[in-house]
C-alpha positions in Angstrom: 113.1 47.4 101.6 111.0 48.0 98.6 110.8 47.0 95.1 110.2 50.0 93.3 113.8 51.8 92.0 115.0 54.6 93.3 115.7 56.1 90.3 111.9 56.6 89.8 110.8 58.1 93.2 111.7 61.9 93.2 112.7 63.0 96.7 111.8 66.5 97.9 112.7 68.4 101.1 112.3 71.4 102.8 114.0 73.9 104.6 112.2 75.0 107.7 112.4 78.9 108.3 114.2 78.5 111.6 116.7 76.8 110.0 117.9 79.7 107.8 121.2 80.3 107.9 124.2 78.8 105.8 125.6 76.4 108.7 121.8 75.7 109.8 120.9 74.6 106.1 123.7 72.7 105.9 122.8 70.7 109.3 119.2 70.6 108.0 120.3 68.6 104.3 122.1 66.7 106.3 119.7 65.5 108.9 116.9 64.9 106.3 119.0 62.4 104.4 120.0 60.6 107.7 116.7 60.1 108.2 115.5 59.5 104.3 118.7 57.0 104.2 119.6 58.3 101.1 122.8 60.3 99.8 121.1 63.0 97.7 117.7 64.6 97.5 116.5 65.2 93.9 115.6 68.8 95.1 115.4 70.8 98.2 113.2 73.7 98.6 113.3 76.6 100.9 109.5 76.4 102.6 109.6 80.6 103.7 112.0 82.9 102.8 111.7 84.5 106.3 109.6 83.5 109.6 105.9 84.1 110.1 103.1 84.2 112.8 104.3 81.6 115.4 105.6 79.6 112.4 109.4 79.6 114.2 110.3 78.0 117.3 113.8 79.9 117.6 115.5 82.8 116.1 117.2 81.5 112.6 121.1 81.9 112.2 120.8 83.9 109.3 118.6 84.5 106.3 117.4 83.1 103.1 120.6 84.3 100.9 122.6 82.7 103.4 120.6 79.5 103.1 120.8 79.8 99.3 124.6 79.8 99.2 124.5 76.7 101.1 122.6 74.8 98.7 124.1 76.2 95.6 127.3 74.5 97.4 125.4 71.6 98.2 124.1 71.1 94.6 127.6 71.7 93.4 128.7 68.6 95.5 125.8 66.7 93.6 124.1 66.0 96.9 121.0 68.1 95.9 120.2 67.9 92.2 117.7 70.9 92.2 117.2 73.6 94.6 114.4 76.2 94.9 112.0 78.4 97.4 108.4 78.8 98.2 105.7 81.8 98.1 107.8 84.1 95.7 106.8 87.2 94.6 108.1 89.4 91.9 111.1 91.2 94.4 111.9 87.8 95.5 112.1 86.3 92.1 114.0 89.2 91.2 117.1 89.1 93.7 116.8 85.1 93.3 117.8 85.8 89.4 120.9 87.5 90.7 121.9 84.7 92.7 125.4 82.8 91.2 122.7 79.8 90.7 119.4 80.7 90.0 116.4 78.5 91.1 115.3 75.1 89.1 112.2 74.9 90.9 109.5 77.5 92.5 106.5 76.2 94.3 103.8 78.7 95.0 100.0 78.4 95.6 98.1 78.0 92.7 94.6 76.6 92.0 91.8 77.2 89.9 90.5 80.2 91.8 94.3 81.5 92.1 96.1 81.0 88.9 99.3 82.9 89.8 99.3 83.3 86.0 102.1 86.4 86.5 104.6 84.6 88.6 104.0 81.0 86.3 104.6 83.4 82.9 108.0 84.8 84.6 109.0 81.1 85.3 108.8 80.0 82.4 110.2 83.0 80.6 113.6 81.9 82.6 113.6 78.3 82.5 112.0 77.6 86.2 109.7 75.0 86.5 106.9 75.9 88.4 105.2 74.0 91.4 101.9 74.4 92.7 100.9 73.7 96.2 97.4 73.3 97.5 95.9 73.1 93.6 93.1 71.2 95.2 91.8 73.7 96.5 92.8 73.3 100.6 94.4 76.6 101.2 90.2 77.8 100.8 88.9 75.6 103.4 91.9 75.1 106.0 93.4 78.9 105.9 90.5 80.9 104.7 87.2 79.9 106.4 85.5 77.8 103.5 82.9 75.4 105.2 83.6 73.3 102.2 86.2 73.2 99.7 85.1 75.8 96.8 87.5 73.8 94.2 86.2 70.5 94.5 82.6 71.5 94.8 82.6 73.9 92.0 79.5 73.5 89.6 81.7 74.6 86.3 84.5 71.5 87.7 81.8 69.1 88.6 80.3 69.3 85.2 83.3 68.6 83.7 84.4 65.8 85.9 81.0 64.2 85.3 81.2 64.5 81.5 84.6 62.3 81.6 83.7 60.3 84.6 86.6 61.3 87.2 86.4 63.1 90.3 87.0 67.0 90.1 90.7 66.4 91.5 91.4 64.7 88.5 90.4 67.6 86.0 92.0 69.9 88.1 95.7 68.0 88.0 95.2 67.7 84.2 94.4 71.0 83.7 97.3 72.2 86.0 99.8 69.9 84.1 98.5 71.1 80.6 99.7 74.2 81.6 103.3 72.7 82.4 103.1 73.2 86.4 104.1 70.4 88.6 101.9 69.5 91.1 102.0 67.7 94.4 98.6 66.7 95.5 98.6 64.9 99.2 96.9 62.1 100.1 97.4 59.2 102.7 94.6 57.7 101.1 95.8 55.0 99.0 92.7 54.9 97.1 93.1 58.5 96.7 96.8 58.4 95.2 95.5 55.7 92.5 93.0 58.3 91.0 95.7 61.2 91.3 98.1 59.4 89.3 95.6 58.5 87.0 94.5 61.9 85.8 95.6 61.3 82.6 93.2 59.3 80.6 91.6 61.8 78.9 92.1 65.5 77.1 90.7 68.4 78.4 89.3 70.1 75.1 90.6 73.8 74.0 87.1 74.7 75.6 87.3 73.3 78.9 90.8 74.3 79.7 89.7 78.5 78.8 86.7 77.8 80.9 88.9 76.4 84.3 91.4 79.2 83.3 88.3 81.9 83.1 87.4 81.2 87.3 91.1 83.1 88.0 89.6 85.1 90.9 86.6 84.3 91.4 86.0 81.9 94.0 82.5 81.3 95.5 80.9 84.8 96.5 78.9 83.3 99.2 81.0 85.0 102.2 83.2 82.2 104.2 81.4 81.2 107.7 84.1 78.3 109.3 85.8 80.2 112.8 89.3 80.1 112.7 91.1 77.1 114.9 92.6 80.4 117.0 90.4 83.0 118.5 93.4 85.6 117.5 93.5 84.5 113.6 92.0 87.1 111.2 91.8 86.3 107.1 92.5 90.1 105.9 91.9 91.3 102.4 93.9 94.6 101.6 91.8 96.2 99.1 94.5 98.6 96.7 91.9 101.6 95.6 94.7 103.5 94.3 96.5 103.8 90.8 99.7 102.3 91.4 101.3 99.2 92.9 101.7 99.3 96.6 104.0 97.2 98.8 103.0 95.5 101.9 105.1 94.9 104.9 104.9 93.6 108.1 105.8 94.8 111.3 108.0 92.8 113.5 108.4 92.4 116.9 111.8 94.5 116.8 109.7 96.7 114.3 111.3 96.0 111.2 109.4 96.1 108.3 108.9 92.0 106.8 107.9 92.8 102.8 105.2 90.3 102.4 104.2 91.4 99.1 102.4 93.7 96.4 99.0 94.9 95.8 98.5 96.0 91.8 96.4 99.4 91.4 92.8 98.5 91.5 94.0 94.6 93.1 93.5 93.1 96.5 95.8 90.8 98.6 94.6 88.1 101.1 96.1 86.9 103.6 95.7 84.9 107.5 97.0 86.8 109.9 96.6 87.7 114.2 95.3 90.2 116.3 97.5 93.1 116.9 99.6 92.4 113.5 100.4 95.9 111.8 101.2 96.4 108.5 101.9 99.3 106.4 102.4 100.4 102.6 104.6 102.2 100.8 104.7 102.6 97.1 107.4 101.8 94.7 109.4 104.5 95.7 109.4 103.6 99.1 107.2 106.5 100.3 104.7 105.7 103.4 101.2 105.2 102.3 98.9 103.8 105.3 98.9 101.7 108.1 96.6 99.3 109.4 96.3 97.1 112.2 94.6 93.8 113.1 91.8 94.1 115.5 89.8 90.6 116.5 87.1 92.3 117.4 86.1 93.4 113.9 85.3 90.3 113.0 87.4 87.0 111.5 86.8 88.0 108.1 88.2 91.7 107.7 88.6 94.2 104.4 91.0 96.9 105.1 91.1 99.7 102.0 94.3 100.9 100.9 94.9 103.8 98.8 96.9 106.5 97.7 97.1 107.8 101.1 96.1 107.1 104.4 92.4 106.4 105.0 
């Protein structure tokens, strides 16, 4: 029992990729409600639009599209008050906008060094709430090989925090919410939880907002040195040196092409992969551009160049 009123708590859950599919999603929602002892959820998100690496212990019953139909029906019934999905790029958002019920929430990785401005703007235009995960820099520390959190230790952010007598996490939360972003900083530390909630007792100046905005795409230049936990894991940067946008696909175990993202002209894409994974690249017309297979013997941090023809 708790003295906190249910209406004062926002409860959100997620559908695991291995539970993709119409019936599996209905069962997963029912299971979440039983565990939480609730009759309804404030929001339910599809965690990933597909299985990736070894994240799934079983083959999903269906696709994210099948799951979306199930979520639409649960929304109609009032069992879920908002539906959404995580890790959204332009192609996925385009398809989401054709569904009977368009997403209420989009949850993507966003922090001062990876601000996801384009997708945020599209969400704003479509009336979709953008929600940020890893807004305090955890992705860089836990999944990009950095030995310390580059967000919480960046001199610009530290300097602003010192001015207001707060910590860097409070600065980042204040900055993100000023941009209309919903943040979900995770912590099991009661002191940290209280600190995060008290991130709105000060107002960043427009100059400070612009200063943090200017950090986009500029993580600390020193190369990561932390070894990955899995010896087969490799952090990869794909660089598009061509003048056209390219689409990237991971080749699955059945030789299916799984779309993993897009790389703009003269831009790059960062992702974690594993030894033996193969990626191919196509232009917007679907023509094959290049193929790269990850080899762990070339190092845990790799850079692959992608151009208008295979390198």
